[in-house]
N, C-alpha and C positions, 0 to 999 in steps of 0.2 A: 444166250451165252456171250454173244458179241457186246451186248450192253455191260454185262458183268466184267469182261475184260477191259472195256473202255473205262469203267469207274475204278477198276484196280490200277490201270495205267495212270489215271488222274491222281489217285491216292499215292502212288509211288512218286510221281512227279512233284506233287505238293509236299510230300515229306522231304524230298531232296531240297526243294526251294526253301523250306523252313530252316533246315540245317544250314544252308548256305547263308541265309539271312542272319543267323546266330554267328556263324563264322565271321561274317563281314562286320558285325558289331564289335567283335574283339579287335579286328584290324582298325576299325574306325576309331576306337578308344586309344590305341596305341599311336595313331597319326595325331589325334587331338593332343595327347600328352606331349608329343614332340613339338607341336605348334605352341602350346602354352610355354614350354621352355624357350622357344625362339622369341616369343613376345616378351617374356620376362628378361631375357638378355637384351632385347632392344630397349626396354624400359630402364634397365641398369645403365646402358650406354647413355640414354637421354638424361638420367640423373647426373651422371659423371660430367658430360661434356656441355649439356645444354642449359642446365639449371632451370629447367622447366617447372612450372607449378603442376600440381596433381591433375588439375583439369586439362592442362596442355598435354601432359603424358597420356591421359586416357584418350584425348582426341587424336594424338599421333598413333596410338595403338589401334584405334578404330579405323584408321586408314588403310590398314592391311587387310583388305576385303577377301583375300584368299585364305585367311586363317578362320578357325571356328569361333574365336572369341571376339570378332570384330563387332558384332551386335551388342555383346555384353559391354565392351568398352564404350561404344557409342551411347548406350543407355546410361552408363556411369557419367559420361561427360555431360549429357544433357541434364541429368539430375543435379549434377554439381553446379552447373552454370545457373540453374533456376534460382538458387538461393532462397528457397522457401522455408528455411529454418530447420530443415532435417539434418540430422548428423550423418556423418559418413557411414556409421554403423547401420543406420535405418536404410539409407540409400543402397548400401552393399547387400544387406539382407533381402531387399526387394529384387535386386538384380541377380543375386545368387540363386534365388528360387527360379528365375527364368533360365539360368545357366543349367540347373538341374534338369530341367524339362527338355531343353533344346540340344544338349550334348550327351555324349556317352561317357562323360567323366563320372567316376564314382565318388561317393561322399568323402573318402580320404583325400582325394585330389582337390576336391572343392573346398574342403576345410583348410587345406594348405594355401590355396589362393586367398580365401577369406582372411586367414591370420596375417598373411603377407600385406594385403591392402589395408588392414586395420593399423598396421604398424607404420605404413609409409606416412611421411610427414611428421613423425613423432620424434625424430632425432636427426642428426647431422647426415651429410651425404654419404660419408664413408660407412657409418653404421647401416644406412639404408641399403647400400650396395652389398654389405656382408649378409644382410638378411635375404636379399634377393638371391645371392649366390648360395646360401643355405637352402632356401626353397628350391632352386634349381637342382641342387644335389639330391634333395629328397625326391623330387619328381623324376630325376634321372634313374634313381633306384626303382621307383614305381614303374618306369618305362621298361626296365629290364625284366621286371616281373611280368609286365603285360605282354611283352614278347614271348615269354615262356608260355603264358596262358594261350596265346594264339596257336602255338604248336601243340600244346597238351589239351586244353579244354576246347578250344575252337574246332580243331580237327576231329576230336572225340564226339562233340555234339553233332558235327556234320555227318560223320559216318554212322553214329548211333541212331540219329533220327531217320536217316535213309534206310538203315537196316531194319528199324521198326516198321517203316512203311512197307518194305518188301515182305516182312513176316506177316503182317496184317493181310497183305495181298495174297500171300500163299494160303493163309487160313481161309480166306473168303473163296478161294477156288474150290 
């Protein structure tokens, strides 16, 4: 009987932890979206005031080690410096795949980032700044949606999975 109670306790505890992990994934996604917006604003300022090349912009963005995209920007910088004949689109596709694996960003956010970086360097500075501002506005809308998801879906998953663990525990008794 004591072993059964012990396993039921483990079941309830693990179900709570699984719900908590899902809840924290929603929070991490929201935080990463805010970091992306911050980095894009830094890139916009670099374009406006520094007249940096795309490689230099990616390098300066990679120096922000506390942001989630620093490795992405570092890889973009390294790949652009190599000059091995690959286009920006090929380099971006390779690094976007890494971004999908290493971050909690969803495909719509990653597609926004991808479209933005494919347009950088294609026009004058003012047009690039407008494109970055438009992307930031789109990401801010997604950020407000992600905040709602934290309170609705994240809390629901946390409570629902914990409740399911308790119900299975009761059934096993």
